[in-house]
C-alpha positions in Angstrom: 0.0 0.0 0.0 1.0 3.6 -0.4 3.2 4.8 2.4 4.0 1.3 3.7 7.3 1.0 5.5 9.1 -2.3 6.4 8.4 -5.9 5.4 5.1 -7.6 4.8 2.7 -8.4 7.7 2.8 -11.9 9.3 0.8 -14.8 7.9 -1.8 -14.5 10.7 -3.2 -11.3 9.2 -4.8 -13.0 6.2 -8.5 -13.9 5.8 -10.2 -16.3 3.4 -13.3 -15.1 1.6 -15.7 -17.7 0.0 -19.1 -17.9 -1.7 -18.5 -14.9 -3.9 -20.8 -14.3 -6.9 -18.7 -15.1 -10.0 -19.4 -11.7 -11.6 -18.1 -9.6 -8.7 -14.6 -8.1 -8.9 -12.0 -6.0 -7.1 -13.8 -2.7 -7.8 -16.5 -3.9 -5.3 -14.5 -6.1 -3.0 -11.5 -4.0 -2.2 -13.5 -0.9 -1.0 -15.7 -3.2 1.1 -12.8 -5.1 2.8 -10.8 -1.9 3.0 -13.5 -0.3 5.0 -12.9 -2.4 8.1 -9.1 -2.2 8.2 -5.9 -1.3 6.3 -5.5 -3.8 3.4 -2.0 -4.9 2.5 -3.0 -7.2 -0.3 -6.1 -8.6 -2.0 -6.0 -11.7 -4.2 -9.1 -12.7 -6.2 -8.8 -16.1 -7.8 -9.8 -16.1 -11.5 -10.8 -18.7 -14.1 -9.5 -18.6 -17.7 -13.0 -17.4 -18.8 -12.6 -14.1 -16.9 -15.0 -15.0 -14.0 -13.8 -15.2 -10.4 -13.5 -18.7 -8.9 -15.8 -17.8 -5.9 -13.1 -17.1 -3.4 -10.4 -14.6 -2.5 -7.8 -13.7 0.1 -7.4 -10.4 1.9 -4.2 -9.7 3.9 -4.4 -6.9 6.4 -1.7 -4.7 8.0 -2.4 -6.1 11.5 -4.1 -9.1 13.1 -6.6 -6.8 14.7 -7.7 -5.5 11.3 -8.1 -9.1 10.1 -10.2 -10.0 13.2 -12.4 -6.9 12.5 -13.0 -8.1 8.9 -14.2 -11.5 10.1 -16.4 -10.0 12.8 -17.9 -7.4 10.5 -18.1 -9.2 7.1 -18.7 -12.8 7.8 -22.2 -13.7 6.5 -22.4 -10.2 5.0 -25.0 -10.1 2.1 -23.3 -8.8 -1.0 -26.7 -9.4 -2.7 -30.1 -10.6 -1.5 -29.7 -14.2 -0.5 -25.9 -14.2 -1.1 -24.1 -14.2 2.2 -20.3 -14.5 2.0 -18.0 -16.5 4.3 -15.0 -14.7 5.9 -12.7 -16.7 8.1 -9.0 -17.0 9.0 -6.9 -18.2 6.1 -5.4 -21.6 6.4 -1.8 -21.4 5.3 -1.4 -24.6 3.3 2.2 -25.4 2.8 2.2 -29.0 1.6 1.7 -30.4 -1.9 1.1 -34.0 -3.0 2.8 -35.2 -6.2 1.2 -38.3 -7.7 2.1 -40.8 -10.5 5.8 -40.7 -10.0 7.5 -43.7 -11.5 8.7 -46.5 -9.2 12.2 -45.9 -10.4 12.3 -42.2 -9.3 14.8 -41.7 -6.5 14.7 -39.1 -3.7 17.8 -37.4 -5.1 16.3 -37.1 -8.6 13.1 -35.6 -7.3 14.9 -33.2 -5.0 17.2 -32.0 -7.9 14.2 -31.3 -10.1 12.3 -29.4 -7.4 15.4 -27.3 -6.6 15.6 -26.4 -10.3 12.0 -25.4 -10.9 10.7 -24.2 -7.5 11.9 -22.1 -4.5 11.4 -22.2 -0.8 11.2 -26.0 -0.4 11.6 -27.2 3.2 11.3 -31.0 2.9 10.6 -33.9 0.4 9.2 -37.3 1.5 8.9 -40.0 -1.1 6.3 -42.8 -0.5 5.5 -46.1 -2.3 1.9 -46.0 -3.5 -0.2 -48.7 -1.8 -2.6 -49.0 -4.8 -0.2 -49.0 -7.7 3.0 -51.1 -7.3 4.6 -49.4 -10.3 4.1 -45.8 -9.0 5.1 -43.7 -6.0 4.0 -40.3 -4.6 5.7 -37.5 -2.7 4.8 -35.0 -0.1 6.5 -31.6 -0.6 6.6 -29.1 2.3 7.4 -25.4 1.5 8.3 -22.6 3.8 5.1 -20.6 3.2 1.7 -20.9 1.5 2.9 -18.4 -1.1 6.0 -20.5 -2.0 3.8 -23.6 -2.1 1.2 -22.0 -4.4 3.9 -20.8 -6.8 5.5 -24.2 -6.8 2.1 -25.8 -7.5 1.6 -23.5 -10.5 5.1 -24.1 -11.8 4.8 -27.9 -11.5 1.4 -28.0 -13.1 2.2 -25.7 -16.0 5.6 -27.2 -16.7 4.3 -30.6 -18.0 7.2 -32.2 -16.1 7.8 -35.9 -16.1 9.7 -38.1 -13.7 9.7 -41.7 -14.8 7.3 -42.8 -17.5 4.1 -40.8 -16.8 3.2 -37.2 -16.3 3.0 -36.4 -12.6 -0.1 -34.8 -11.0 0.2 -32.1 -8.4 -2.4 -31.1 -5.8 -2.7 -29.7 -2.3 -2.1 -32.4 0.4 -5.5 -33.6 1.7 -5.7 -33.5 5.5 -7.1 -37.0 5.7 -4.2 -38.4 3.7 -1.8 -36.4 5.8 -3.3 -38.0 8.9 -3.0 -41.5 7.5 0.6 -40.9 6.6 1.3 -39.7 10.2 -0.5 -42.7 11.7 1.7 -45.0 9.6 4.7 -43.5 11.5 3.1 -43.4 14.9 3.8 -47.0 16.1 6.5 -49.6 15.2 5.0 -52.9 14.0 4.5 -55.5 16.7 7.2 -57.7 15.1 9.7 -55.0 15.8 8.8 -55.0 19.5 8.9 -58.8 19.7 12.3 -58.9 18.1 13.6 -56.4 20.6 15.5 -54.3 18.0 14.5 -51.7 15.5 15.0 -52.7 11.8 16.3 -49.2 11.3 19.3 -50.3 13.4 19.6 -54.0 12.5 23.0 -54.5 14.1 24.7 -52.8 17.0 26.2 -49.7 15.5 29.3 -47.8 16.6 28.6 -44.2 16.2 32.3 -43.4 15.8 32.7 -45.9 12.9 29.6 -44.6 11.0 30.7 -41.0 11.5 34.2 -41.9 10.4 32.9 -43.4 7.1 30.6 -40.4 6.6 33.3 -37.9 7.2 35.8 -39.7 5.0 33.2 -39.6 2.1 32.6 -35.9 2.7 36.3 -35.1 2.7 36.8 -37.2 -0.5 34.2 -35.1 -2.3 35.2 -31.8 -0.7 32.1 -31.5 1.4 32.1 -29.9 4.8 31.6 -31.8 8.1 27.9 -32.7 8.6 26.0 -31.1 11.5 23.5 -33.4 13.4 20.3 -32.6 15.2 18.2 -35.2 17.0 15.1 -34.9 19.2 12.9 -37.5 20.9 9.3 -36.7 19.9 7.4 -39.7 21.3 7.7 -42.6 23.8 5.4 -45.6 23.5 4.3 -47.9 26.5 7.0 -50.5 25.5 9.7 -47.9 26.1 10.5 -47.4 22.4 11.5 -43.8 21.6 10.7 -42.1 18.3 13.4 -39.7 17.2 13.3 -36.9 14.6 16.7 -36.2 13.1 18.1 -33.7 10.6 21.6 -33.6 9.1 22.9 -30.5 7.4 26.0 -30.6 5.2 27.2 -26.9 5.0 27.1 -25.8 1.4 24.5 -28.4 0.3 21.1 -27.4 -1.0 18.8 -29.2 1.4 19.0 -30.8 4.8 18.4 -34.6 5.1 15.8 -35.5 7.7 13.6 -38.3 8.9 12.2 -40.3 11.8 13.3 -43.6 13.5 12.2 -45.8 16.4 14.9 -46.6 18.9 14.5 -49.7 21.1 15.1 -49.5 24.9 18.8 -49.9 25.6 20.0 -51.5 28.9 23.7 -51.4 27.9 24.0 -47.7 28.6 24.3 -46.5 25.0 22.8 -43.0 24.6 19.5 -43.1 22.6 20.6 -39.9 20.9 23.8 -41.6 19.8 21.8 -44.4 18.2 19.5 -41.9 16.5 22.6 -40.1 15.3 24.0 -43.4 13.9 20.7 -44.0 12.0 20.9 -40.4 10.6 24.5 -41.0 9.5 23.5 -44.2 7.7 20.7 -42.3 6.0 23.1 -39.6 4.8 25.6 -42.3 3.6 22.9 -43.9 1.5 21.9 -40.5 0.0 25.4 -39.6 -0.8 26.2 -43.0 -2.2 23.2 -42.7 -4.6 24.0 -39.1 -5.6 27.7 -39.3 -5.9 
């Protein structure tokens, strides 16, 4: 806006507007939504035919202005019998990419995404349960804006990985919940065996780190930096760890989750999680180098 000083307002200042008549445009909407607070940005979603898609986003200078817009304009009748919906905008940051070939690797996918999109935070590749010859990926971006631009670029680019043309859509909350549930508990066979398949043999953290550091030095990469955090403990004493490894100078951190079995030998659970993370990085580097 005219006279604006400083960076953009935070994400919590945006409202979502729905049930708009398709023949109403900014000349009506901007004065209306500007009457309840200072607008920073207004985005009306359009179709190729020139009609609006029935929804829009209004970003205000402050959270108080956005709250005032919801209180004043929710269920406001633009026309007789046409009450609009105004609520807080949900900042979707995750995309679902379907119909990737079974041969597509994590590194190949990440390289393509780095080339055609910006602001990517993480990439998770999954095997499709319904199609043995296909896989799908969940992409997480740093902001809704970055995710929306990425979705547009991927859809319009007619990009292919593997044999077919991939499909891109917003990640459905129900699918996201199912994917999270798949990670929530280790299978019963893991518990009965007493050892996590992610750590099939007793690992020496020093040995794994030595191998990783040697590989990094060989290819003139800097020493990896590890972060581990216990995020869950189940009744059997298993601990679920999140880990992230950053190789300074590389494009993207490598992260994941692993279950660590109870250890009565005194070895640190964080050390075991760090060893799993180091093995993950070794696999990634081995495939990419």
